[in-house]
N, C-alpha and C positions, 0 to 999 in steps of 0.2 A: 424438397425436390431439386432446387437449384444447387444446394451445397454439394451433393454427391456428383452431379454433372460437372460442376466447377472443379472439384478436386480431380476428377478424371481428366478433364481437359488440361489442367495445369501439369499433370504428370506426363502427358504425351510428349513434350519436348525431350524428356529424359530418355525416351525410347528411340529417339531419332538416331540415325547413323551418321557418321562423319561425312559420308559421300553424298548425302542428300543435297538436292539442288535447292539453292536459295532463290528468293524472289529476284534480287538484283542481278544475280549471275545467270539467270535462265537464258538459254539461247533462243527462246520463243519470244522474247521481248521485241516489240515493234518500234521502239524509240527509246529516248533517254528518260530516266526516272526524274520526276519533278515534284516539288511541293504543291499540295492542294489544301487550302483551308476549307474545312467543312464539317459535316456531321456524319458519323459512321454508325450504322446500326442495321437491324433486320428490316427489310421492306416486305410486307406481306405478298406472297406469290412470286417474289423475285429472288430472295436470299439476302446476302449482305451487300449493302450499297454505301457509297459515300455520296452525299449531296453537297456539292461545292457551294461557295458563297453566291455564285452567279446562277445557281439552280441546276447545273449540269449533274446528271446522275451517272455514277460510275459503278458498274457491277464488279464486285471483288471476287476474284477466283484465283485458284492456284495455277501456276504454269504446268504444262504437261510433265508427267513423271515426277511430280512434287506435291507436297501438301502445304507448301509455304505461301498460303494466301495472305496471312496477316502476321507480321513480326510478333514474336512471343511477348515482348514488353507491352505492345499495343493491346494484344488480346488479354493479357493479365489485367491491364488497366480497365478495359471494357468489362471484364468479369467482376472486377471490384465494384464498379458502378452498378452493375446488375444486382450484385448482392446487397448493396446499400439501398436500392429502391425496391428490391424484391420482384423485379420484372426482367425477363429476358428481352423485352421490347425496348429497354432503355437504350437511348442513343448517346454517343459521346461526341464532343467537338474537339478539334485540334488542327494541327497542321500535319498532314500525312504525306510521306514521300511515296508516291504511287508510280509504279513501273508499268508501262502500258503493255497489254497483251492483245492478241487478235480479238476483234469484236465478236461477241457471242451472237447466236441466232436466238432472238427472243421476241415475244409478242408485245413487250412493253415499250418498244422503241428505244431502248438504251443502246447507244452506239459505242460507248466507251467501256473498256474492261481493263482491269489491272490487278496487281498484287501490291500489298503495302509492305515496303521495306522497313520503315520506321515511322514514329510519330512523336510530336512534341506538343507541349502546352495542352495536354488532354484534360478535359473536365466533363462533367455531365452536361448534356444538351438539355437545358431547361426551356428552350424556345419552341421545340417541336413536340407534338403529341406522340406518345409511344406508337411505334410501328410505322411512322412516316418514312 
């Protein structure tokens, strides 16, 4: 089940148009992009989040009029680790350049939101349980 979904997601960037808004260039950004060390993955009931080393949760979303929520190389790396573990709930760790977006309205108390422009030093997060 994961392989067909993964193949479809990997092909999506090929269909993107040249005029598409990127994370870093979005006029909706509320500040400067900055590196955040942490864990990226699905959080049940919330969607994709980054949990920073200090415990801050950042909801990952696309800027308005864009689908650029996670840079393609970061997404491909995440999908690689999901395929290795056989679970879509696998989290990855690394340093992610997060560009801040307006905070979402949510019931989970998450005050920060952003898109991921790039990531470095990515590996499987073996310290957190799946879905954290």
